[in-house]
N, C-alpha and C positions, 0 to 999 in steps of 0.2 A: 573550638569555635573559630570559624573562618572570618577574617576581617578584611574588608575591602571598601573603598569609596565608590566602587561601581554599583550601579543598579543591578540587582540580581533577580532573575526570573527563572522559574522552574517549568520545563516542559515535561509532560507525562503522557503515557499511552501504552497500549498493549502491543501494537504493531503498526506504528505510524511513521516509520523511519523516513520515507521519501517526503511525506508531508512536512514533518518537522525539519528535515534538512532544508527544504524550500524556505521555511520561516527563518532558519539560522542564516541562510544565504542573504535573505532580505535585510536582516538585522545588521549583518556585516557590511553590505553594500551601502547602507544608510549611515554607517559609522556612528552608531548609537552608543557604542562603548559599554553595552550591557554584558554582564557575566551570566552565561546561560548554563543551566544544569538540566540533566535528564534523569528522571526516575522511571525505571521500567522493570520488566521481568528479568529474572535470573537466566531463564532458558527459553528457547523458542518453542519447544515442544514439552508438554508435561511428561515428566518421567524419563526424558531423554537428555543426554549431555550434548545439546545442540545450542551453540551460542546464538544470540540474537543479532540481527543485522545492525541494530543500533550500537551494540557494543563493539562492532568491528569498524564502524564509520565515524561515530561522533567524536572520539578522542582526537582524530586528525583534524577536526573542524574547531577544536578549542572548547568543546562542550564537556563539562565535568559530568562524568557518568556515575550513577548510583543505581543499585538494584534492590528490590524488596521481594520477599517470598510471598507474593500475592496468590491466594487460592482463587479457584473459580468454580462455579456450578457447571458440571459437565453434562453433556447431552446423553451420554451413555455411561452406565456403571462399569468401572474397570478397577484394576488393582490400585490405580492412582486416584480414585474418587475420594476415599476417606482421607488420605494424606493431603489432598488438595483442599478439602473442606477445613481441615485442621490449620491450614496456613492462613485462612481468612483473618482471624484475630491478630495473628502475628504480623500480617501485612499492614494492618492499621497502626500497630505499635511502631513498626519500622518507619512508616510514612510520617507519622507524627514527630518522631525523633529527628528524622532527616530535615523536616521543615523548621524545627526549632534550631537546629545547627546552622542551616543555610540562611535562614531569615530572608526569604525572597519577598519582593514587593508585589509579585503576582504569580499565579499558577495558570498556565495555559494547557488545557487537557484535550487530547485527541481521542479519548474514549478507550473502551475495552476494560477488562477486569482489573488490570494493574492500576489504572488511573483512579478508580473509584476511592480507594483508601486515601489517596493523596488529596483528592478533591474534598472529601469530608474533613480530613485533618486540617486543610487550609481554611475551611469555613469555620471550624472551631477556634482556630488561632487568629481569625479576623483578617486573613489574607484574601484579597479579591481573586475570584476564579473566573476565567473565560473558558468556555467549552467550544470546541470546533467539531461539528458533525460532518463527516466526510461523505456519508451515503445519501441516497435519494429518499431513504426512510429515516430510521434512527436506531442506533444501537442500544442495547439494554443498559449498559453502564452510563451512556450519555443521557438517556431518559431519566435515570435515577439522579444523575449529577445536575440535571437542569434546575432542580430545587435550590441547590447550593451555589449556583453560578450567578454572577452579576450580569453576564451577557452570554448569549449563545449565537455563535457565528455559524451560519449554515452554508453548505456547499450548494444546496439546491432548495428552491423555495418550497418544493413538495414536502420537505421535512418540518415545516413550520407547525403543522397540525399536531405534532407530538410534544410541543414545548409551549410554555407560557409566551403568548404572542408578543407581549410588550418587551420581552428580553431578546427577541430574535432580530438578527440582521443577516442578509444574504451577502456573502463575500466570494463564493466560489470555492473550489478545492485547490489549494496551493500545489503547483507543479514546479519541478526544477527549472531554473533559469535557462539552462542549455536546451531543455526539451521544449520550452515555450518558444524558442527561437527557430526550431526546426520547420522548414517549409515542406509542403506536400511534395512527394516524389512523383515527378511527372511521367517518368518512363520506368518500366519494370526491368530489373537486372537480368542478366543472362549468365548463369541460371538465376531464377528468382530466389531471394533470400527469405527464409521462413524463420521467424523468431518465436520460439515456444517458451513461455514463461508462466509460472503459476505462483508468483510471489516468492519471497525469500525462503519459505518453508517447502515449496514445491507441492506437487499433487501426484500421489502414487496412482490414482485412478487415471489421470490423463497420461502419465508416463507409460502405463500399461498399454493404452491405445497407440501411443507413439511408437512403442516397441514393435507393434504389429505392422507398422507401415514403412519402417526404415528402408528395407531392401527395395521396396516398390517406389519410394519417393526420392531417395538420394540420387538416382541417375538424372533426375530432372530438376532437383532443388538443392540449394545450399542451406543446411539446417543448423541454426544456433539453438541448442537445447539447454535451458537452465532447469536442471532436474530437482533442485533442492538437496540438502545435505544427506538425507536418508537414502536416496536412490543413486547418488553420484557414483559410488564405487561400482554399482551394477552396470551403469551405462558407459563408464570408462572401459570396463571389460568388454561390453557389447561392441564398442567402437573397434577394439582390437580384433574382434572376430568377424567383422564385416568383410565380405569378399572383395577382391580386386582393388580398384581405385576408389571405392565408396567412402572409406575413412576420410579422404581429402575433402569431401563435401559435408562432413559432420563435425561440428564443434560442440563439445560437452562442457558445461560449467555447473558447479554446485550452486554458487550465487554469483551475482554480477554487482560489482561495486556501483552504487547509485551515481557516483561521479563519472562513471564510464557508460552509463546506460544510453546517453544521447547518441554516442557513436554507433551503438547497435540499432537504435531506432532510425538513424539516417540510412543505414545499410538495408534495413528490413523492407521487404515488399509486402509481406503478409505476416500477421501476428496471430498466434494461437495462445489463448490464455483463459484463466478464470475471469470473473467479471467483478473483481473488487473495485471499489470506488477510484482508487489511485490509478489502476491499470486502465480503466475505461476513460478517465480524464486524459491520460497520456495518449491513448489511441485517438480520441477525438481531436486533441490539440495538434497531433502530428499528421492526422488524416491517413492513418495506416489501416488498410482493409484488414478485417479481423474475423477470426472464428472464436466465439466466446462460449465457454462451457460453465455456466453458473453453478456454484455450490448449491445444491437443492435444499440444504438445511440451514442456510443463512437466515438470521433473524428477520422476521417480517418479509422474507423472500427478497431481501434487498439486492442480492446479486442478479437475480432474474430481472428486476426492475432496472438496474444499471444497464444490463445487456440490452433490454428492450429500448432504452433511450438511445443507445448507440445504433441499434438496428433501425430505429425510426429516422435517424439522420442519414441512413443508407450506407454507413461505414462498417457494419458488422452483420454477420450471420450467426445464428444461435443453434447450438446442439444441446439438447437437454441431456443431463448426465445419464438418465436411464435409457437413452437411445444411443449413447456413445459406444461405438465399436471401432476397431481399426478400419472397417469398410466404410462406415458413415463418416469417419474423420477424413479419410482419403477422398471420398466422393465430394465432400464439402470443400476440401482444399482445392481440388481441381476446378470446382465451380467458381470459387473466389478468384482463382488465377484467371479464368476465362473472363470474369466480369470486373476485374480489378480496376481498370481505367474508368469504367462507369461508376463504380463505388466512390472513387476519389473525386470525380467531377460532381457527384451529388451533394458533396458538403464543402466544396471549395470556397463558397461565399458565406459559409456559416462560421462566425467567429466563436472561439472558445472563451467563455467567461472566466476560465481558470487561469488564463495567462496573467491576469492582474490580481489574482487571489492572495498571493503572498503579501503584496503591497497593502491591500485592504486590511488583511488580518493584522499585520504589524502596526498599521496606523490605528486600528482599534485598540490594541494593547497599549500603544503609546499614549492614547487618550486617558487611560486609567492611571498611567504613571506620571501624568502631569507634564 
């Protein structure tokens, strides 16, 4: 049993590292003295020995890390489907036991399958739950968790229709402090820097298209390519085999430490990415012209809606995954390069509500803790 006079809170989620880090930053800057715990998944990819971003970052921030064997309902049947289903009851037992040990005053959930057992266990134990919905729609786990939550903090007002309205409050989507401080880049670099990122897990679909344009793009661009851990060895080898001076214009990373991501956004002229809520929030806040390739199977088509919101602001172009080819990617990249200044100017006077989201969310939690 852990003993401490500090107020203890538990953060939980399936893949909310950057959002949760933003909250941890805010807690620290306010000198609240809370002891923060994270309960998350054991691995980033089902059936793969791939560590989560949370497990790599949180310990250095003073967050006590714990994992559970949370199972999930999978979209496609595979050899991991049955083992994953069998983990579901085990996840509830582990979550319940961890909360009994930790004795937190509150649970803040960022959704996804790992969070749901923690939310239900907290409800049974009489621990208040606050849910944060990052997307423009609502995730399955958060919709289910809404019943057990005292309050539901929304990133976007459009999500309100999925939850009990009296529980909802719009706070924005927390972004890292250093990202919130980044100013629009007035002039493009020479050569322009392209930052390709598809989250900590990467995207093999997008990596395949990128593979097909490297020799064509590298003479004119400096590319920072965050591949994800599965494709990282392949692209390290790919870099070594590039002809002539091209390797100098190509930086390959498996993952990027969230505490270093602001440095890359400052350098970036163009971003190529999926359209997850956190990525889109960062793109809008930093005003970085982008090419977004939404995951087509995201729940309630939320990635497409995230991308459309950025496109409406004028800061993004969208490529549907079923039309993604090396040729379509290169053609769109050239178009964004040509129109980059216009895209930046289109949203210079549009403030991102996410810049104060961490503050609002922590204040909401503070209210429950008295």
